[in-house]
C-alpha positions as CSV (number, residue, x, y, z in Angstrom):
1,M,-64.4,-16.4,-36.7
2,Q,-65.4,-15.6,-33.2
3,R,-63.6,-17.3,-30.5
4,A,-65.3,-18.7,-27.4
5,W,-64.5,-17.3,-24.1
6,I,-62.7,-19.7,-21.7
7,R,-62.0,-19.8,-18.0
8,P,-58.6,-18.4,-17.0
9,K,-56.0,-20.3,-15.0
10,K,-55.0,-19.2,-11.5
11,M,-52.8,-16.2,-12.3
12,G,-55.1,-15.2,-15.2
13,G,-58.1,-15.3,-12.9
14,T,-56.3,-13.2,-10.3
15,L,-55.2,-10.6,-12.9
16,I,-58.6,-10.3,-14.6
17,R,-60.5,-9.9,-11.3
18,R,-57.9,-7.3,-10.2
19,L,-58.3,-5.4,-13.5
20,I,-62.1,-5.3,-13.2
21,V,-62.0,-3.9,-9.7
22,F,-59.4,-1.3,-10.6
23,L,-61.3,0.0,-13.6
24,R,-64.6,0.1,-11.6
25,E,-63.1,1.9,-8.7
26,R,-62.0,4.6,-11.1
27,G,-65.4,5.2,-12.6
28,F,-65.6,2.9,-15.5
29,E,-68.9,1.3,-16.4
30,L,-68.1,-2.3,-17.6
31,P,-68.2,-3.7,-20.2
32,I,-66.5,-0.7,-21.9
33,T,-68.7,0.1,-25.1
34,S,-66.0,2.1,-26.9
35,H,-63.2,0.7,-29.0
36,I,-60.0,-0.1,-27.2
37,L,-56.7,0.4,-28.8
38,I,-53.8,-1.6,-26.9
39,A,-50.4,0.0,-27.4
40,F,-48.6,-3.2,-28.2
41,S,-44.8,-2.9,-28.0
42,T,-44.4,-6.8,-27.9
43,G,-42.5,-6.7,-24.6
44,P,-43.9,-8.7,-21.6
45,D,-46.1,-6.0,-20.1
46,S,-48.0,-5.1,-23.3
47,T,-48.1,-8.8,-24.4
48,A,-49.7,-9.8,-21.1
49,L,-52.2,-7.0,-21.2
50,S,-53.2,-7.9,-24.8
51,H,-53.4,-11.6,-24.2
52,L,-55.4,-11.1,-20.9
53,L,-58.0,-8.8,-22.5
54,T,-58.3,-10.8,-25.6
55,K,-58.6,-14.2,-24.0
56,Y,-60.4,-13.5,-20.7
57,G,-61.6,-9.9,-20.8
58,K,-65.3,-10.5,-21.7
59,K,-66.4,-8.5,-18.6
60,I,-64.3,-5.6,-19.6
61,A,-64.7,-5.2,-23.4
62,S,-66.0,-7.1,-26.3
63,R,-63.3,-8.8,-28.4
64,E,-64.7,-7.1,-31.4
65,K,-63.9,-3.8,-29.9
66,I,-60.3,-4.5,-29.3
67,R,-57.5,-3.5,-31.7
68,L,-53.7,-3.5,-31.5
69,L,-51.5,-0.5,-32.1
70,H,-47.8,-1.3,-32.7
71,I,-45.1,1.5,-33.2
72,N,-41.8,0.7,-34.8
73,H,-39.3,3.2,-33.5
74,H,-36.5,1.8,-35.5
75,W,-34.1,2.3,-32.7
76,R,-32.6,-1.3,-33.3
77,E,-31.6,-2.2,-36.8
78,K,-32.7,-5.8,-36.7
79,T,-34.9,-6.4,-33.7
80,S,-37.2,-3.5,-34.3
81,D,-38.4,-5.3,-37.4
82,Q,-38.6,-8.6,-35.6
83,D,-40.9,-6.9,-33.0
84,E,-43.1,-5.6,-35.8
85,Q,-43.4,-9.2,-37.3
86,F,-44.1,-10.6,-33.8
87,A,-46.9,-7.9,-33.4
88,K,-48.5,-9.1,-36.8
89,N,-48.2,-12.7,-35.9
90,F,-49.9,-12.1,-32.5
91,A,-52.7,-10.1,-34.1
92,Q,-53.2,-12.9,-36.6
93,Q,-53.3,-15.6,-33.9
94,F,-56.1,-13.8,-32.1
95,S,-57.8,-12.5,-35.2
96,L,-57.3,-8.9,-34.0
97,P,-57.1,-5.8,-36.2
98,I,-53.6,-4.1,-36.0
99,A,-52.3,-0.7,-37.0
100,I,-48.5,-0.5,-37.6
101,H,-46.9,3.0,-37.4
102,H,-43.2,3.9,-38.0
103,I,-41.2,6.6,-36.3
104,N,-38.1,8.0,-37.9
105,P,-35.2,9.6,-36.1
106,P,-35.7,13.3,-35.2
107,P,-35.0,15.6,-38.1
108,K,-32.8,18.0,-36.2
109,K,-29.5,17.1,-34.6
110,G,-29.3,17.6,-30.8
111,V,-32.9,16.5,-30.3
112,S,-33.5,13.8,-27.7
113,W,-34.6,10.6,-29.4
114,E,-36.6,9.6,-26.3
115,A,-38.4,12.9,-26.1
116,F,-39.1,13.0,-29.8
117,A,-40.3,9.4,-29.8
118,R,-42.6,10.1,-26.9
119,Q,-44.1,13.1,-28.6
120,E,-44.7,11.0,-31.8
121,R,-46.3,8.3,-29.8
122,K,-48.7,10.8,-28.3
123,R,-49.5,12.2,-31.7
124,I,-50.2,8.6,-33.0
125,Y,-52.4,7.8,-30.0
126,Q,-54.5,10.8,-30.6
127,K,-54.8,10.2,-34.2
128,E,-55.9,6.6,-33.8
129,A,-58.2,7.3,-30.9
130,K,-60.0,9.9,-32.8
131,K,-60.2,7.7,-35.9
132,Y,-62.0,4.9,-33.9
133,Q,-63.5,6.9,-31.1
134,A,-61.4,4.8,-28.8
135,L,-59.5,4.6,-25.6
136,V,-55.8,3.7,-25.8
137,F,-54.7,1.1,-23.1
138,T,-51.0,1.2,-22.3
139,A,-49.2,-1.4,-20.3
140,H,-47.5,0.8,-17.6
141,Q,-47.4,-1.4,-14.5
142,A,-46.6,-1.0,-10.7
143,D,-42.9,-1.3,-11.1
144,D,-42.9,1.5,-13.6
145,L,-45.0,3.6,-11.2
146,A,-42.6,2.8,-8.3
147,E,-39.5,3.7,-10.4
148,T,-41.1,7.0,-11.4
149,L,-41.8,7.8,-7.8
150,L,-38.2,7.0,-6.7
151,W,-36.9,9.0,-9.6
152,R,-39.1,12.0,-8.4
153,I,-37.8,11.5,-4.8
154,F,-34.1,11.5,-5.9
155,T,-34.5,14.5,-8.2
156,G,-36.4,16.5,-5.6
157,N,-39.7,16.6,-7.4
158,L,-41.9,14.6,-5.1
159,Q,-43.7,17.6,-3.7
160,T,-45.1,18.7,-7.1
161,H,-45.1,15.3,-8.9
162,A,-46.0,12.8,-6.2
163,S,-48.7,11.3,-8.4
164,G,-46.2,9.6,-10.5
165,I,-47.8,7.9,-13.6
166,L,-51.5,8.9,-13.8
167,F,-54.2,6.3,-14.4
168,Q,-55.7,8.4,-17.2
169,Q,-54.1,11.1,-19.2
170,G,-56.2,12.2,-22.2
171,V,-57.2,9.1,-24.2
172,E,-54.5,7.0,-22.5
173,I,-55.6,4.5,-19.8
174,R,-53.1,2.6,-17.6
175,P,-55.1,-0.4,-16.3
176,L,-52.1,-2.3,-14.9
177,L,-50.7,0.3,-12.5
178,N,-51.6,-1.8,-9.4
179,T,-50.0,-5.0,-11.0
180,Q,-46.4,-5.9,-10.6
181,K,-44.3,-7.1,-13.4
182,A,-43.6,-10.4,-11.6
183,D,-47.2,-11.3,-11.8
184,L,-47.4,-10.4,-15.6
185,L,-44.4,-12.7,-16.2
186,Q,-46.0,-15.4,-14.2
187,Y,-49.2,-15.1,-16.2
188,L,-47.2,-15.3,-19.5
189,E,-45.4,-18.5,-18.3
190,E,-48.8,-20.0,-17.1
191,E,-50.2,-19.3,-20.7
192,N,-47.0,-20.5,-22.4
193,Q,-47.1,-17.1,-24.3
194,S,-43.9,-15.8,-25.7
195,Y,-42.8,-12.1,-25.9
196,Q,-40.0,-9.9,-27.2
197,V,-37.1,-8.5,-25.1
198,D,-35.8,-5.0,-25.7
199,E,-32.1,-5.4,-25.1
200,S,-31.8,-1.6,-24.8
201,N,-33.5,-2.0,-21.4
202,E,-30.5,-4.0,-20.1
203,F,-28.1,-1.1,-20.4
204,S,-27.7,1.1,-17.3
205,R,-26.8,4.2,-19.1
206,F,-29.8,6.3,-18.0
207,L,-31.0,7.1,-14.5
208,R,-34.3,5.5,-14.9
209,V,-32.7,2.2,-16.0
210,K,-30.3,2.4,-13.1
211,I,-33.3,2.7,-10.7
212,R,-34.9,-0.3,-12.4
213,K,-31.9,-2.6,-12.5
214,E,-29.8,-1.6,-9.5
215,I,-31.5,0.7,-6.9
216,L,-34.9,-0.8,-6.7
217,P,-33.8,-4.5,-6.5
218,S,-31.3,-3.4,-3.7
219,I,-34.2,-1.7,-1.8
220,K,-36.4,-4.8,-2.2
221,K,-33.9,-7.0,-0.4
222,I,-34.5,-4.8,2.7
223,F,-38.1,-3.8,2.2
224,P,-39.9,-6.6,0.0
225,R,-43.0,-4.6,-0.3
226,V,-41.4,-1.4,-1.3
227,T,-43.1,-1.4,-4.8
228,E,-46.5,-1.9,-3.2
229,H,-46.0,0.9,-0.8
230,L,-44.8,3.3,-3.4
231,V,-47.8,2.6,-5.5
232,Q,-50.1,3.3,-2.6
233,L,-48.3,6.6,-2.0
234,A,-48.7,7.6,-5.7
235,F,-52.4,6.5,-5.6
236,Y,-53.0,8.6,-2.5
237,A,-51.5,11.6,-4.3
238,Q,-53.7,10.9,-7.3
239,F,-56.8,10.7,-5.1
240,K,-55.9,14.0,-3.4
241,Q,-55.5,15.6,-6.8
242,K,-58.8,14.2,-8.0
243,R,-60.6,15.2,-4.8
244,K,-59.5,18.7,-5.5
245,V,-60.8,18.7,-8.9
246,M,-64.2,17.3,-7.5
247,K,-64.2,20.0,-5.0
248,D,-63.7,22.6,-7.6
249,L,-66.6,21.1,-9.5
250,G,-69.0,21.5,-6.6
251,D,-68.8,20.3,-3.0
252,F,-72.6,20.4,-2.5
253,W,-73.2,18.1,-5.5
254,L,-70.5,15.6,-4.4
255,E,-71.4,15.3,-0.8
256,S,-75.1,15.2,-1.5
257,M,-74.5,12.4,-3.9
258,I,-72.6,10.4,-1.4
259,Q,-74.5,11.2,1.8
260,F,-78.1,11.3,0.7
261,A,-78.4,9.6,-2.6
262,G,-75.9,6.8,-2.0
263,V,-74.7,7.1,-5.6
264,L,-71.1,6.4,-6.5
265,P,-69.8,9.3,-8.6
266,R,-68.3,8.1,-11.9
267,R,-66.5,9.9,-14.7
268,P,-69.7,10.6,-16.7
269,H,-71.2,12.4,-13.8
270,F,-68.2,14.7,-13.5
271,E,-68.3,15.4,-17.2
272,M,-72.0,16.2,-17.1
273,L,-71.6,18.4,-14.1
274,E,-68.8,20.4,-15.7
275,K,-71.0,21.1,-18.6
276,L,-73.9,21.9,-16.3
277,K,-71.7,24.4,-14.5
278,N,-70.7,26.2,-17.7
279,Q,-74.2,26.7,-19.1
280,E,-76.0,30.0,-18.6
281,K,-79.6,28.7,-18.4
282,K,-81.6,29.4,-15.4
283,I,-82.7,25.9,-14.7
284,L,-80.7,22.7,-15.7
285,E,-81.3,19.1,-14.8
286,M,-79.0,16.1,-14.4
287,Y,-80.6,12.6,-13.9
288,L,-78.6,10.1,-11.8
289,P,-78.9,6.4,-11.2
290,G,-81.3,5.2,-8.6
291,G,-84.1,7.6,-9.1
292,W,-82.4,10.8,-8.3
293,K,-82.3,14.2,-10.1
294,L,-79.9,17.1,-9.6
295,T,-81.2,20.5,-10.5
296,K,-79.2,23.8,-10.8
297,Q,-81.2,27.0,-10.5
298,R,-79.6,30.2,-11.3
299,H,-80.9,33.5,-10.2
300,I,-79.9,37.0,-11.4
301,I,-79.8,39.5,-8.4
302,P,-79.7,43.2,-9.6
303,Q,-77.2,45.3,-7.8
304,E,-78.1,48.4,-6.0
305,K,-77.1,51.8,-7.6
306,E,-74.4,52.2,-4.9
307,S,-72.6,49.2,-6.1
308,K,-69.1,49.8,-7.2
309,T,-69.5,47.3,-10.1
310,L,-73.0,47.9,-11.2
311,L,-73.0,44.4,-12.5
312,P,-75.7,41.9,-11.6
313,L,-74.9,39.0,-9.2
314,K,-75.4,35.4,-10.2
315,Q,-76.6,33.1,-7.4
316,E,-76.7,29.3,-7.9
317,K,-78.9,26.8,-6.0
318,W,-78.4,23.0,-6.2
319,I,-81.4,20.8,-5.5
320,L,-81.1,16.9,-5.1
321,E,-84.4,15.2,-5.1
322,K,-85.8,11.6,-5.3
323,I,-88.1,11.1,-8.3
324,N,-89.6,8.2,-10.3
325,D,-88.1,8.5,-13.7
326,K,-86.9,5.8,-16.1
327,R,-84.1,8.0,-17.2
328,T,-82.4,7.6,-13.9
329,D,-82.0,3.9,-14.4
330,T,-79.6,4.1,-17.2
């Protein structure tokens, strides 16, 4: 039975608006038409994301396109199965399809459980995404990103890994990277929604956990906005990285789109352009929103006999023009 959409309360409204803006800024056309698989660990972050999208996410995706994906790692003898049952109950409560996967310990001794589990999760994400032609939403949030950046600073890897956790990596999308955990917890309290707690996160054996439980809270006492500023630093590094990719795909196309056409470049444009650049046809066309057409013309210039290579040169010319064509309105 289809549930009616209802208006969110204060924090719910804040989070859903923030999520919409964040996705649009990163090139997503909303609502998303493909299936969405939410990686649902049953912790507060993934519970908040699943609850928010299912209950208030009509502008982001149709509820019929949302599915849950729970992975039982069997790290904890009793509570791992309790988490799985919680996931099943949550899915039943909101009438959501759910896929349950199990990960066993690594087959070889000496293999890191965390590294092995991460590899297995990626494999499962890819398998399920391919099965449903879906995106996988994970609940990495701003505090995770800040912790990662601090970890990179302390280990001397900031220069090469300043981007921290990427917004998109393959089929994985991290829509909560600009949302702090405190807001997610406030939302769950506002909605009276329970969640599971992984007690292993409370032990400070690993450096990442020490940063989360000890170092970052100490820094926040002196610099209350440290998480926000670290996230901004990571986003700036990601922007520079993406800008380099866009530059590699063609400066003329990008600058013409912005300066003359007034079109906001989105992910489908970059994908289309990449295909366009790799094709060998002499004339190729790409239709853009707002009545614009981008044309690539390729000319073969024969080399003179004195040339050392004796190979023909390829010269490309890009033309952006205003047209009246219904195809540009899609």
